[in-house]
DSSP file (Angstrom, degrees, kcal/mol; ACC not computed):
  #  RESIDUE AA STRUCTURE BP1 BP2  ACC     N-H-->O    O-->H-N    N-H-->O    O-->H-N    TCO  KAPPA ALPHA  PHI   PSI    X-CA   Y-CA   Z-CA
    1    1 A X              0   0    0      0, 0.0     2,-0.7     0, 0.0     3,-0.1   0.000 360.0 360.0 360.0 136.5  -32.1  -31.8   18.2
    2    2 A X    >>  -     0   0    0      1,-0.1     3,-1.0     2,-0.0     4,-0.6  -0.832 360.0-156.9 -93.7 116.1  -29.0  -32.1   16.1
    3    3 A X  H >> S+     0   0    0     -2,-0.7     4,-0.6     1,-0.3     3,-0.6   0.788  92.2  62.3 -66.0 -24.6  -26.8  -28.9   16.4
    4    4 A X  H 34 S+     0   0    0      1,-0.2     3,-0.4     2,-0.2    -1,-0.3   0.786  96.9  58.4 -69.7 -25.2  -25.2  -29.6   13.0
    5    5 A X  H <4 S+     0   0    0     -3,-1.0    -1,-0.2     1,-0.2    -2,-0.2   0.756 103.2  53.2 -75.1 -23.1  -28.6  -29.2   11.4
    6    6 A X  H << S+     0   0    0     -4,-0.6    -1,-0.2    -3,-0.6     2,-0.2   0.593  89.1  96.2 -87.8 -11.1  -29.0  -25.6   12.8
    7    7 A X     <  -     0   0    0     -4,-0.6     2,-0.5    -3,-0.4    -3,-0.0  -0.532  59.9-153.5 -83.1 147.2  -25.6  -24.4   11.4
    8    8 A X        -     0   0    0     -2,-0.2     2,-0.5     2,-0.0    -2,-0.0  -0.981  10.7-138.5-120.3 126.8  -25.5  -22.5    8.2
    9    9 A X        -     0   0    0     -2,-0.5     2,-0.6     2,-0.0    -2,-0.0  -0.745  18.0-164.2 -87.6 125.8  -22.3  -22.6    6.1
   10   10 A X        -     0   0    0     -2,-0.5     2,-0.7     2,-0.0    -2,-0.0  -0.949   3.6-161.4-114.3 121.1  -21.5  -19.2    4.7
   11   11 A X        -     0   0    0     -2,-0.6     2,-0.3     3,-0.0    -2,-0.0  -0.898  13.3-144.4-102.8 116.3  -18.9  -19.0    1.9
   12   12 A X        -     0   0    0     -2,-0.7     2,-0.1     1,-0.1    72,-0.1  -0.597  23.2-114.1 -77.3 136.6  -17.5  -15.5    1.4
   13   13 A X        -     0   0    0     -2,-0.3     2,-0.3     1,-0.1    74,-0.1  -0.466  34.3-113.6 -68.0 143.5  -16.8  -14.6   -2.2
   14   14 A X        -     0   0    0     -2,-0.1     2,-0.3     1,-0.1    -1,-0.1  -0.576  23.3-121.5 -80.9 137.2  -13.1  -14.1   -2.8
   15   15 A X        -     0   0    0     -2,-0.3     2,-1.9     1,-0.1     3,-0.1  -0.619  23.5-124.7 -75.6 134.0  -11.8  -10.7   -3.7
   16   16 A X        +     0   0    0     -2,-0.3     4,-0.2     1,-0.2     3,-0.1  -0.557  62.8 133.5 -82.1  81.2  -10.1  -10.7   -7.1
   17   17 A X     >  +     0   0    0     -2,-1.9     4,-2.3     1,-0.1     5,-0.2   0.250  30.2 104.3-115.1  11.1   -6.8   -9.3   -6.0
   18   18 A X  H  > S+     0   0    0      1,-0.2     4,-2.4     2,-0.2     5,-0.2   0.884  82.4  53.1 -63.5 -36.2   -4.4  -11.6   -7.7
   19   19 A X  H  > S+     0   0    0      1,-0.2     4,-2.1     2,-0.2    -1,-0.2   0.900 109.6  48.2 -64.2 -39.2   -3.6   -9.0  -10.4
   20   20 A X  H  > S+     0   0    0      2,-0.2     4,-2.2     1,-0.2    -2,-0.2   0.880 110.2  51.7 -69.0 -37.0   -2.8   -6.4   -7.7
   21   21 A X  H  X S+     0   0    0     -4,-2.3     4,-2.3     1,-0.2    -2,-0.2   0.925 111.0  47.7 -64.6 -43.6   -0.6   -8.8   -5.8
   22   22 A X  H  X S+     0   0    0     -4,-2.4     4,-2.8     1,-0.2     5,-0.2   0.884 109.4  54.0 -63.7 -37.7    1.3   -9.5   -9.0
   23   23 A X  H  X S+     0   0    0     -4,-2.1     4,-2.3     2,-0.2    -2,-0.2   0.908 109.9  47.0 -63.7 -41.0    1.6   -5.8   -9.7
   24   24 A X  H  X S+     0   0    0     -4,-2.2     4,-2.4     2,-0.2    -2,-0.2   0.914 113.2  49.0 -66.0 -41.8    3.2   -5.2   -6.3
   25   25 A X  H  X S+     0   0    0     -4,-2.3     4,-2.3     2,-0.2    -2,-0.2   0.920 112.8  46.6 -64.4 -43.4    5.6   -8.1   -6.7
   26   26 A X  H  X S+     0   0    0     -4,-2.8     4,-2.8     2,-0.2     5,-0.2   0.895 111.4  52.7 -66.3 -39.3    6.7   -6.9  -10.2
   27   27 A X  H  X S+     0   0    0     -4,-2.3     4,-2.5    -5,-0.2    -2,-0.2   0.935 111.2  45.8 -61.3 -45.7    7.1   -3.4   -8.9
   28   28 A X  H  X S+     0   0    0     -4,-2.4     4,-2.2     2,-0.2    -2,-0.2   0.907 115.4  46.1 -67.4 -40.1    9.3   -4.5   -6.0
   29   29 A X  H  X S+     0   0    0     -4,-2.3     4,-2.7     2,-0.2     5,-0.2   0.912 113.5  48.8 -67.2 -41.2   11.4   -6.8   -8.2
   30   30 A X  H  X S+     0   0    0     -4,-2.8     4,-2.7     2,-0.2     5,-0.2   0.899 112.4  48.9 -65.6 -39.3   11.8   -4.1  -10.9
   31   31 A X  H  X S+     0   0    0     -4,-2.5     4,-2.3    -5,-0.2    -1,-0.2   0.902 112.3  48.3 -65.4 -40.4   12.8   -1.6   -8.3
   32   32 A X  H  X S+     0   0    0     -4,-2.2     4,-2.1    -5,-0.2    -2,-0.2   0.932 114.6  45.1 -64.5 -46.0   15.3   -3.9   -6.8
   33   33 A X  H  X S+     0   0    0     -4,-2.7     4,-2.6     2,-0.2     5,-0.2   0.913 113.5  49.9 -65.3 -42.9   16.8   -4.8  -10.2
   34   34 A X  H  X S+     0   0    0     -4,-2.7     4,-2.5     1,-0.2     5,-0.2   0.903 111.7  48.1 -64.4 -40.4   16.9   -1.1  -11.3
   35   35 A X  H  X S+     0   0    0     -4,-2.3     4,-2.3    -5,-0.2    -1,-0.2   0.905 113.2  47.8 -68.2 -38.7   18.6    0.0   -8.2
   36   36 A X  H  X S+     0   0    0     -4,-2.1     4,-1.9     2,-0.2    -2,-0.2   0.906 113.8  46.6 -67.8 -40.5   21.2   -2.8   -8.4
   37   37 A X  H  X S+     0   0    0     -4,-2.6     4,-1.9     2,-0.2    -2,-0.2   0.927 114.2  48.0 -66.4 -43.7   21.9   -2.1  -12.1
   38   38 A X  H  X S+     0   0    0     -4,-2.5     4,-1.6    -5,-0.2    -2,-0.2   0.902 113.3  46.7 -64.1 -40.6   22.2    1.6  -11.4
   39   39 A X  H  X S+     0   0    0     -4,-2.3     4,-1.4     2,-0.2    -1,-0.2   0.808 107.6  57.1 -73.2 -28.3   24.5    1.2   -8.5
   40   40 A X  H  < S+     0   0    0     -4,-1.9     4,-0.3     2,-0.2    -1,-0.2   0.895 106.8  49.8 -65.2 -38.6   26.6   -1.3  -10.4
   41   41 A X  H >< S+     0   0    0     -4,-1.9     3,-0.9     1,-0.2    -2,-0.2   0.880 110.1  50.8 -66.3 -35.9   27.1    1.4  -13.0
   42   42 A X  H 3< S+     0   0    0     -4,-1.6     7,-0.4     1,-0.2    -1,-0.2   0.780 104.5  58.3 -71.3 -25.2   28.1    3.9  -10.3
   43   43 A X  T 3< S+     0   0    0     -4,-1.4    -1,-0.2    -5,-0.1    -2,-0.2   0.440  76.4 118.1 -87.8   1.9   30.6    1.5   -8.8
   44   44 A X  S X  S-     0   0    0     -3,-0.9     3,-1.6    -4,-0.3     4,-0.5  -0.361  76.7-113.6 -68.0 151.7   32.7    1.2  -11.9
   45   45 A X  G >  S+     0   0    0      1,-0.3     3,-1.0     2,-0.2    -1,-0.1   0.817 111.3  55.5 -60.7 -34.9   36.3    2.4  -11.5
   46   46 A X  G 3  S+     0   0    0      1,-0.2    -1,-0.3     2,-0.1    -3,-0.1   0.570  93.8  70.5 -78.2  -6.0   36.1    5.4  -13.9
   47   47 A X  G <  S-     0   0    0     -3,-1.6    -1,-0.2    -6,-0.1    -2,-0.2   0.701  91.4-143.3 -80.6 -19.8   33.1    6.9  -12.1
   48   48 A X    <   +     0   0    0     -3,-1.0     2,-0.4    -4,-0.5    -3,-0.1   0.833  45.1 147.6  59.6  37.1   35.3    7.8   -9.1
   49   49 A X        -     0   0    0     -5,-0.5    -1,-0.2    -7,-0.4     2,-0.1  -0.835  47.6-122.1 -97.3 140.8   32.7    7.1   -6.4
   50   50 A X     >  -     0   0    0     -2,-0.4     4,-1.8     1,-0.1     3,-0.2  -0.454  19.6-118.7 -76.7 155.2   33.8    5.8   -3.1
   51   51 A X  H  > S+     0   0    0      1,-0.2     4,-2.2     2,-0.2     5,-0.2   0.863 113.6  57.4 -62.5 -35.6   32.5    2.4   -1.9
   52   52 A X  H  > S+     0   0    0      1,-0.2     4,-2.1     2,-0.2    -1,-0.2   0.900 106.0  49.5 -63.7 -39.8   30.9    4.1    1.1
   53   53 A X  H  > S+     0   0    0      1,-0.2     4,-2.3     2,-0.2    -1,-0.2   0.880 110.3  50.4 -66.2 -38.2   28.8    6.4   -1.1
   54   54 A X  H  X S+     0   0    0     -4,-1.8     4,-2.4     2,-0.2    -1,-0.2   0.893 109.8  50.2 -67.3 -39.2   27.7    3.6   -3.3
   55   55 A X  H  X S+     0   0    0     -4,-2.2     4,-2.6     2,-0.2    -2,-0.2   0.899 110.8  49.3 -66.3 -39.9   26.6    1.6   -0.2
   56   56 A X  H  X S+     0   0    0     -4,-2.1     4,-2.4     2,-0.2    -2,-0.2   0.915 111.8  48.8 -64.0 -42.7   24.6    4.6    1.1
   57   57 A X  H  X S+     0   0    0     -4,-2.3     4,-2.5     2,-0.2    -2,-0.2   0.897 111.1  50.5 -64.0 -39.7   23.0    5.0   -2.3
   58   58 A X  H  X S+     0   0    0     -4,-2.4     4,-2.6     2,-0.2     5,-0.3   0.930 110.6  49.4 -62.1 -45.2   22.1    1.3   -2.3
   59   59 A X  H  X S+     0   0    0     -4,-2.6     4,-2.3     1,-0.2    -2,-0.2   0.913 112.4  47.5 -61.2 -42.8   20.6    1.6    1.2
   60   60 A X  H  X S+     0   0    0     -4,-2.4     4,-2.2     2,-0.2    -1,-0.2   0.896 112.6  49.2 -65.9 -40.7   18.5    4.6    0.2
   61   61 A X  H  X S+     0   0    0     -4,-2.5     4,-2.6     2,-0.2    -2,-0.2   0.938 113.6  45.2 -64.2 -46.4   17.3    3.0   -3.0
   62   62 A X  H  X S+     0   0    0     -4,-2.6     4,-2.6     1,-0.2     5,-0.3   0.879 111.5  53.4 -66.5 -37.1   16.2   -0.2   -1.2
   63   63 A X  H  X S+     0   0    0     -4,-2.3     4,-2.0    -5,-0.3    -1,-0.2   0.925 111.7  45.9 -62.1 -43.6   14.6    1.8    1.6
   64   64 A X  H  X S+     0   0    0     -4,-2.2     4,-2.2     2,-0.2     5,-0.2   0.948 114.7  46.3 -64.5 -48.6   12.5    3.7   -1.0
   65   65 A X  H  X S+     0   0    0     -4,-2.6     4,-2.1     1,-0.2    -2,-0.2   0.926 116.6  43.5 -62.0 -45.8   11.5    0.6   -3.0
   66   66 A X  H  X S+     0   0    0     -4,-2.6     4,-2.4     2,-0.2    -1,-0.2   0.806 111.5  53.7 -75.0 -27.6   10.6   -1.5    0.0
   67   67 A X  H  X S+     0   0    0     -4,-2.0     4,-2.3    -5,-0.3    -1,-0.2   0.913 111.0  46.1 -70.6 -40.5    8.7    1.4    1.8
   68   68 A X  H  X S+     0   0    0     -4,-2.2     4,-2.2     2,-0.2    -2,-0.2   0.912 113.7  49.7 -65.2 -40.7    6.6    2.0   -1.3
   69   69 A X  H  X S+     0   0    0     -4,-2.1     4,-2.4    -5,-0.2    -2,-0.2   0.913 110.2  50.5 -62.9 -42.3    6.0   -1.8   -1.6
   70   70 A X  H  X S+     0   0    0     -4,-2.4     4,-2.4     1,-0.2    -2,-0.2   0.892 109.8  49.9 -62.9 -40.3    5.0   -1.9    2.1
   71   71 A X  H  X S+     0   0    0     -4,-2.3     4,-2.4     2,-0.2    -1,-0.2   0.882 110.5  50.3 -66.0 -37.3    2.6    0.9    1.7
   72   72 A X  H  X S+     0   0    0     -4,-2.2     4,-2.3     2,-0.2    -2,-0.2   0.901 110.9  48.7 -66.3 -39.8    1.0   -0.9   -1.3
   73   73 A X  H  X S+     0   0    0     -4,-2.4     4,-2.4     2,-0.2    -2,-0.2   0.910 111.3  50.3 -65.2 -41.3    0.7   -4.1    0.7
   74   74 A X  H  X S+     0   0    0     -4,-2.4     4,-2.1     2,-0.2    -2,-0.2   0.922 111.6  47.9 -62.3 -44.2   -0.9   -2.2    3.6
   75   75 A X  H  X S+     0   0    0     -4,-2.4     4,-2.1     1,-0.2    -1,-0.2   0.896 111.4  50.9 -63.9 -39.8   -3.4   -0.5    1.2
   76   76 A X  H  X S+     0   0    0     -4,-2.3     4,-2.3     2,-0.2    -1,-0.2   0.891 109.2  50.2 -65.4 -39.4   -4.2   -3.9   -0.4
   77   77 A X  H  X S+     0   0    0     -4,-2.4     4,-2.5     2,-0.2    -1,-0.2   0.887 110.0  50.5 -68.0 -36.8   -4.8   -5.5    3.0
   78   78 A X  H  X S+     0   0    0     -4,-2.1     4,-2.4     2,-0.2    -2,-0.2   0.891 110.1  51.2 -64.9 -38.2   -7.2   -2.6    3.9
   79   79 A X  H  X S+     0   0    0     -4,-2.1     4,-2.1     2,-0.2    -2,-0.2   0.918 111.6  46.3 -63.6 -44.1   -9.0   -3.1    0.7
   80   80 A X  H  X S+     0   0    0     -4,-2.3     4,-2.5     2,-0.2    -2,-0.2   0.920 113.1  49.2 -65.7 -43.8   -9.4   -6.8    1.2
   81   81 A X  H  X S+     0   0    0     -4,-2.5     4,-2.5     1,-0.2    -2,-0.2   0.902 111.1  49.5 -63.5 -40.9  -10.6   -6.3    4.8
   82   82 A X  H  X S+     0   0    0     -4,-2.4     4,-2.2     2,-0.2    -1,-0.2   0.905 111.5  49.6 -64.2 -41.0  -13.1   -3.6    3.8
   83   83 A X  H  X S+     0   0    0     -4,-2.1     4,-2.1     2,-0.2    -2,-0.2   0.926 112.1  47.4 -63.0 -45.4  -14.5   -5.9    1.1
   84   84 A X  H  X S+     0   0    0     -4,-2.5     4,-2.5     1,-0.2    -2,-0.2   0.895 111.4  50.8 -65.8 -39.4  -14.8   -8.8    3.5
   85   85 A X  H  X S+     0   0    0     -4,-2.5     4,-2.5     2,-0.2    -1,-0.2   0.903 110.0  50.2 -64.0 -40.0  -16.5   -6.7    6.1
   86   86 A X  H  X S+     0   0    0     -4,-2.2     4,-2.0     2,-0.2    -2,-0.2   0.899 111.3  48.3 -65.2 -39.5  -19.0   -5.4    3.6
   87   87 A X  H  X S+     0   0    0     -4,-2.1     4,-2.5     2,-0.2    -2,-0.2   0.915 111.7  49.9 -66.2 -42.1  -19.8   -8.9    2.4
   88   88 A X  H  X S+     0   0    0     -4,-2.5     4,-2.9     1,-0.2     5,-0.2   0.912 110.4  49.9 -63.1 -42.3  -20.3  -10.1    6.0
   89   89 A X  H  X S+     0   0    0     -4,-2.5     4,-2.3     1,-0.2    -1,-0.2   0.897 111.2  49.6 -63.4 -38.6  -22.6   -7.1    6.8
   90   90 A X  H  X S+     0   0    0     -4,-2.0     4,-2.2     2,-0.2    -2,-0.2   0.911 112.3  47.1 -65.6 -42.0  -24.6   -8.0    3.7
   91   91 A X  H  X S+     0   0    0     -4,-2.5     4,-1.8     2,-0.2    -2,-0.2   0.922 113.3  48.5 -66.0 -43.4  -24.9  -11.6    4.7
   92   92 A X  H  X S+     0   0    0     -4,-2.9     4,-1.6     1,-0.2    -2,-0.2   0.895 111.2  51.0 -63.2 -39.2  -25.9  -10.7    8.2
   93   93 A X  H  X S+     0   0    0     -4,-2.3     4,-0.8     1,-0.2    -1,-0.2   0.919 112.8  44.0 -65.8 -43.6  -28.5   -8.3    7.0
   94   94 A X  H  < S+     0   0    0     -4,-2.2    -1,-0.2     1,-0.2    -2,-0.2   0.779 109.9  58.2 -72.7 -24.9  -30.1  -10.8    4.6
   95   95 A X  H  < S+     0   0    0     -4,-1.8    -1,-0.2     1,-0.2    -2,-0.2   0.871 110.7  41.1 -71.1 -36.3  -29.9  -13.5    7.3
   96   96 A X  H  < S+     0   0    0     -4,-1.6     2,-0.2    -5,-0.1    -1,-0.2   0.549  90.6 102.3 -92.2  -8.1  -32.0  -11.4    9.8
   97   97 A X     <  -     0   0    0     -4,-0.8     2,-0.4    -5,-0.1    -3,-0.0  -0.552  65.6-140.5 -74.7 139.0  -34.5  -10.1    7.3
   98   98 A X        -     0   0    0     -2,-0.2     2,-1.3     2,-0.0    -2,-0.1  -0.800  12.0-125.8-100.8 144.1  -37.8  -11.9    7.5
   99   99 A X        +     0   0    0     -2,-0.4     2,-0.4     2,-0.0    -2,-0.0  -0.713  38.4 173.3 -90.1  92.8  -39.7  -12.6    4.3
  100  100 A X        -     0   0    0     -2,-1.3     2,-0.1     1,-0.0     3,-0.1  -0.826  36.0-112.9 -99.5 138.4  -43.1  -11.0    5.0
  101  101 A X        -     0   0    0     -2,-0.4     2,-0.1     1,-0.1    -1,-0.0  -0.423  42.5 -96.8 -67.6 144.9  -45.6  -11.0    2.2
  102  102 A X        -     0   0    0     -2,-0.1     2,-0.2     1,-0.1    -1,-0.1  -0.397  38.4-126.0 -65.5 134.3  -46.4   -7.5    1.0
  103  103 A X        -     0   0    0     -2,-0.1     2,-0.7     1,-0.1    -1,-0.1  -0.545  22.7-111.8 -79.0 143.7  -49.5   -6.0    2.6
  104  104 A X        -     0   0    0     -2,-0.2     2,-0.5     1,-0.0    -1,-0.1  -0.676  32.8-151.7 -77.3 117.2  -52.2   -4.7    0.3
  105  105 A X        -     0   0    0     -2,-0.7     2,-0.2     1,-0.0    -1,-0.0  -0.784  18.5-118.9 -92.4 126.8  -52.2   -0.9    0.8
  106  106 A X        -     0   0    0     -2,-0.5     2,-0.4     1,-0.1    -1,-0.0  -0.465  31.9-143.7 -66.2 130.3  -55.5    0.7    0.2
  107  107 A X        -     0   0    0     -2,-0.2     2,-0.3     3,-0.0    -1,-0.1  -0.748   3.4-143.7 -99.0 142.0  -55.1    3.2   -2.6
  108  108 A X        -     0   0    0     -2,-0.4     2,-0.1     1,-0.1     3,-0.1  -0.734  36.0 -94.0 -96.6 150.1  -56.8    6.5   -2.8
  109  109 A X        -     0   0    0     -2,-0.3     2,-0.2     1,-0.1    -1,-0.1  -0.421  48.5-108.9 -62.9 137.7  -57.9    7.8   -6.1
  110  110 A X        -     0   0    0     -2,-0.1     2,-0.4     1,-0.1    -1,-0.1  -0.443  27.3-131.1 -70.8 137.7  -55.3   10.0   -7.5
  111  111 A X        -     0   0    0     -2,-0.2     2,-0.4    -3,-0.1    -1,-0.1  -0.737  18.4-134.1 -89.5 135.5  -56.1   13.7   -7.6
  112  112 A X        -     0   0    0     -2,-0.4     2,-0.7     2,-0.0    -1,-0.0  -0.697   9.8-135.4 -90.2 139.6  -55.5   15.4  -10.8
  113  113 A X        +     0   0    0     -2,-0.4     2,-0.6     2,-0.0    -1,-0.0  -0.847  24.4 179.5 -96.0 116.7  -53.8   18.8  -10.8
  114  114 A X        -     0   0    0     -2,-0.7     2,-0.1     0, 0.0    -2,-0.0  -0.951  23.0-136.6-118.7 111.0  -55.5   21.2  -13.1
  115  115 A X        -     0   0    0     -2,-0.6     2,-0.3     1,-0.1    -2,-0.0  -0.400  16.5-134.8 -68.8 139.6  -53.9   24.6  -13.2
  116  116 A X        -     0   0    0     -2,-0.1     2,-0.5     1,-0.1    -1,-0.1  -0.630  22.9-107.1 -90.4 153.2  -56.2   27.5  -13.1
  117  117 A X        -     0   0    0     -2,-0.3     2,-0.3     1,-0.0    -1,-0.1  -0.674  41.5-172.1 -82.0 129.5  -55.8   30.4  -15.4
  118  118 A X        -     0   0    0     -2,-0.5     3,-0.1     1,-0.2    -3,-0.0  -0.763  24.7-103.1-116.9 163.8  -54.5   33.4  -13.6
  119  119 A X        -     0   0    0     -2,-0.3    -1,-0.2     1,-0.2     2,-0.1  -0.078  63.8 -56.9 -72.8-176.6  -54.1   36.9  -14.6
  120  120 A X        -     0   0    0      1,-0.1    -1,-0.2     3,-0.0     2,-0.2  -0.384  62.2-110.5 -64.8 139.3  -50.7   38.4  -15.5
  121  121 A X        -     0   0    0     -3,-0.1    -1,-0.1     1,-0.1     3,-0.1  -0.477  35.9-108.3 -71.4 139.9  -48.2   38.1  -12.7
  122  122 A X        -     0   0    0     -2,-0.2    -1,-0.1     1,-0.1     2,-0.0  -0.292  40.6 -98.5 -66.5 156.1  -47.2   41.4  -11.1
  123  123 A X     >  -     0   0    0      1,-0.1     4,-1.8    -3,-0.1     5,-0.1  -0.298  24.0-119.1 -74.0 160.8  -43.8   42.7  -11.9
  124  124 A X  H  > S+     0   0    0      1,-0.2     4,-2.4     2,-0.2     5,-0.2   0.891 112.8  53.7 -67.4 -40.8  -40.9   42.2   -9.5
  125  125 A X  H  > S+     0   0    0      1,-0.2     4,-2.4     2,-0.2    -1,-0.2   0.895 107.9  50.4 -63.4 -39.8  -40.4   45.9   -9.0
  126  126 A X  H  > S+     0   0    0      1,-0.2     4,-1.7     2,-0.2    -1,-0.2   0.917 111.1  48.5 -65.1 -42.5  -44.0   46.4   -8.1
  127  127 A X  H  X S+     0   0    0     -4,-1.8     4,-1.7     1,-0.2    -2,-0.2   0.907 112.1  49.5 -63.3 -42.5  -43.9   43.6   -5.5
  128  128 A X  H  X S+     0   0    0     -4,-2.4     4,-1.8     1,-0.2    -2,-0.2   0.910 109.7  49.6 -65.9 -43.2  -40.6   45.0   -4.0
  129  129 A X  H  X S+     0   0    0     -4,-2.4     4,-0.8     1,-0.2    -1,-0.2   0.833 108.4  54.0 -69.3 -29.6  -41.9   48.5   -3.6
  130  130 A X  H  X S+     0   0    0     -4,-1.7     4,-0.5    -5,-0.2     3,-0.4   0.896 108.2  49.9 -68.3 -38.1  -45.1   47.3   -2.0
  131  131 A X  H  < S+     0   0    0     -4,-1.7     3,-0.4     1,-0.2     4,-0.3   0.859 113.4  45.8 -66.9 -34.4  -43.0   45.4    0.6
  132  132 A X  H  X S+     0   0    0     -4,-1.8     4,-2.8     1,-0.2     3,-0.4   0.573  89.6  86.9 -84.6  -9.6  -40.9   48.5    1.3
  133  133 A X  H  < S+     0   0    0     -4,-0.8    -1,-0.2    -3,-0.4    -2,-0.1   0.875  91.5  44.6 -62.4 -37.8  -43.9   50.8    1.6
  134  134 A X  T  < S+     0   0    0     -4,-0.5    -1,-0.2    -3,-0.4    -2,-0.1   0.761 118.7  42.8 -77.4 -23.5  -44.4   50.1    5.3
  135  135 A X  T  4 S+     0   0    0     -3,-0.4     2,-0.4    -4,-0.3    -2,-0.2   0.868 100.7  73.4 -88.6 -41.8  -40.7   50.3    6.2
  136  136 A X     <  +     0   0    0     -4,-2.8     2,-0.3     0, 0.0    -1,-0.0  -0.600  57.0 172.3 -83.9 130.4  -39.6   53.3    4.3
  137  137 A X        -     0   0    0     -2,-0.4     5,-0.1     2,-0.0    -3,-0.0  -0.957  38.0-100.0-129.8 153.4  -40.7   56.8    5.4
  138  138 A X    >>  -     0   0    0     -2,-0.3     4,-0.9     1,-0.1     3,-0.8  -0.369  32.9-116.9 -67.3 150.9  -39.7   60.2    4.2
  139  139 A X  H 3> S+     0   0    0      1,-0.2     4,-0.8     2,-0.2     3,-0.4   0.815 113.6  59.5 -60.3 -30.2  -37.0   61.9    6.3
  140  140 A X  H 34 S+     0   0    0      1,-0.2     3,-0.3     2,-0.2    -1,-0.2   0.843 102.9  52.2 -68.1 -31.5  -39.5   64.8    7.2
  141  141 A X  H <4 S+     0   0    0     -3,-0.8    -1,-0.2     1,-0.2    -2,-0.2   0.721  99.2  64.4 -77.3 -21.0  -41.9   62.3    8.8
  142  142 A X  H  <        0   0    0     -4,-0.9    -1,-0.2    -3,-0.4    -2,-0.2   0.817 360.0 360.0 -72.3 -30.4  -39.2   60.8   11.0
  143  143 A X     <        0   0    0     -4,-0.8    -1,-0.2    -3,-0.3    -2,-0.1   0.504 360.0 360.0 -73.9 360.0  -38.7   64.0   13.0
């Protein structure tokens, strides 16, 4: 027996995430550029900001931009992993299913529903008072 003949090659479909990857890359670059341009404007001599304050602001801006980018990358990786797991489960499920021909199920003749004509339905108040008749007693009878 040839073991290569028993193997089955499974090609997982690729998740179309290139657009999302580009969006994350553009977001991080735009955030980096915006923070650098804004901090360059703050560091001009007539703004009267100290260099230490500008460096702290740069650090906070970069921390914010890269933390949001990191969260987006983490979410994208979870999305890709979930997609791949779902595809693998689908492939495994179809691999183990056996193709059995459908059995002929004996059919019974369908019964037809023919509504019968009934008299007028009793009113709701009449039905309620009949139900309460056994429970409710006059106060004189209780003693």
